Each structure stands twice: as structure tokens, then as C-alpha cells.
C-alpha positions as CSV (number, residue, x, y, z in Angstrom):
1,M,169.4,-62.1,259.9
2,Q,166.8,-60.5,257.5
3,I,165.0,-58.8,260.2
4,D,168.5,-57.4,261.5
5,R,169.3,-55.8,258.0
6,L,165.2,-54.2,258.1
7,E,166.0,-53.1,261.7
8,T,169.1,-51.5,260.8
9,R,167.8,-50.0,257.3
10,K,164.8,-48.6,259.2
11,R,167.1,-46.8,261.9
12,E,168.9,-45.6,259.2
13,L,165.7,-44.2,257.2
14,A,164.5,-42.6,260.7
15,E,167.8,-40.8,261.0
16,S,167.5,-39.6,257.5
17,V,163.9,-38.5,258.0
18,T,164.8,-36.5,261.3
19,L,168.0,-34.9,259.7
20,R,165.7,-33.7,256.9
21,E,163.0,-32.5,258.9
22,S,165.4,-30.6,261.1
23,I,166.7,-29.0,257.6
24,F,163.1,-28.2,256.7
25,K,162.1,-26.6,259.8
26,S,165.6,-24.5,259.8
27,R,164.7,-23.3,256.2
28,S,161.3,-22.5,257.2
29,T,162.3,-20.5,260.3
30,L,164.7,-18.4,258.0
31,A,162.0,-18.0,255.8
32,A,159.6,-16.8,258.1
33,S,162.0,-14.5,259.9
34,G,162.6,-12.6,256.6
35,G,166.0,-14.2,255.7
36,Y,165.2,-14.3,252.0
37,A,163.4,-10.9,252.0
38,G,165.6,-7.7,251.0
39,L,167.7,-9.6,248.4
40,A,168.4,-7.4,245.7
41,G,168.6,-8.5,241.8
42,T,168.3,-12.3,241.3
43,A,165.9,-12.2,244.6
44,K,162.9,-13.8,242.8
45,M,165.2,-16.7,241.3
46,D,166.6,-17.2,244.5
47,R,163.3,-17.7,246.2
48,M,162.4,-19.7,243.4
49,K,165.4,-22.0,243.9
50,V,164.5,-22.1,247.8
51,V,161.3,-23.4,246.9
52,A,162.1,-25.8,244.6
53,A,164.9,-27.4,247.0
54,K,162.3,-27.3,249.8
55,T,159.7,-28.9,247.4
56,R,162.3,-31.8,246.6
57,L,163.2,-32.3,250.4
58,Q,159.6,-32.5,251.4
59,Q,159.2,-35.1,248.6
60,Y,162.5,-37.0,249.4
61,A,161.2,-37.0,253.1
62,R,157.6,-38.4,252.1
63,Q,159.5,-41.1,249.8
64,Q,161.6,-42.1,252.8
65,A,158.6,-41.9,255.3
66,E,156.7,-44.4,253.1
67,E,159.6,-46.5,252.9
68,L,159.9,-46.6,256.5
69,A,156.2,-47.7,256.8
70,A,156.9,-50.5,254.5
71,L,160.1,-51.7,256.2
72,R,158.1,-51.8,259.4
73,R,155.2,-53.9,257.6
74,E,157.7,-56.2,256.4
75,A,159.5,-56.5,259.8
76,D,156.4,-57.3,261.4
77,R,155.3,-59.9,258.7
78,L,158.7,-61.9,259.2
79,R,158.3,-61.3,262.9
80,K,155.1,-63.0,262.7
81,R,156.0,-65.7,260.5
82,S,158.8,-66.4,262.6
83,Y,157.0,-66.3,265.9
84,P,153.5,-67.0,265.3
85,A,150.7,-66.2,267.7
86,F,148.3,-69.0,268.4
87,D,144.6,-67.6,269.1
88,T,143.6,-69.1,272.2
């Protein structure tokens, strides 16, 4: 039961990481193509907001990746405890 919950949580986090990576890639593509260039007036503030949002998303994706790795380790530990391997 606990392994099933961990597997479900792992899947959810993997989907979330994938979504955030695609958002990051699309924003990077827009910025690289000059999508943010040529804005008048508050262009610097807008660019700063974009950079701040990008940084937050990267940090959040990194945290989720670390949590996913921890959940994988925990699932492996539980699996090994439930099904011990005997050295031959």
C-alpha cells in the first residue's frame, strides 16, 4: 500500500517536472527569438519579472526533481525490505 502511494506520487511529480520543463523551454525559445525585445516603457521591469519567474520555476523544478529522487530511493528501500535479495 505504501509502495503504491509512493509510485503514484512519483508519477505525479514526474508529470509536474515534465510540464515545468516544457514551460521553461517555451519561455526560453520566446526570449531567444526576441519575443521580449522591442517592448517600450517598462521593458526592463517586464524582463526582470520574466527572469524572476523563470528562476522560481527552475528552483521549483529542481526541488521536485530532488523530491522525486528521494521518493524513488524510499520506494527501492521499501521494496528491498519487502522482498530481500539473498546473496548466493
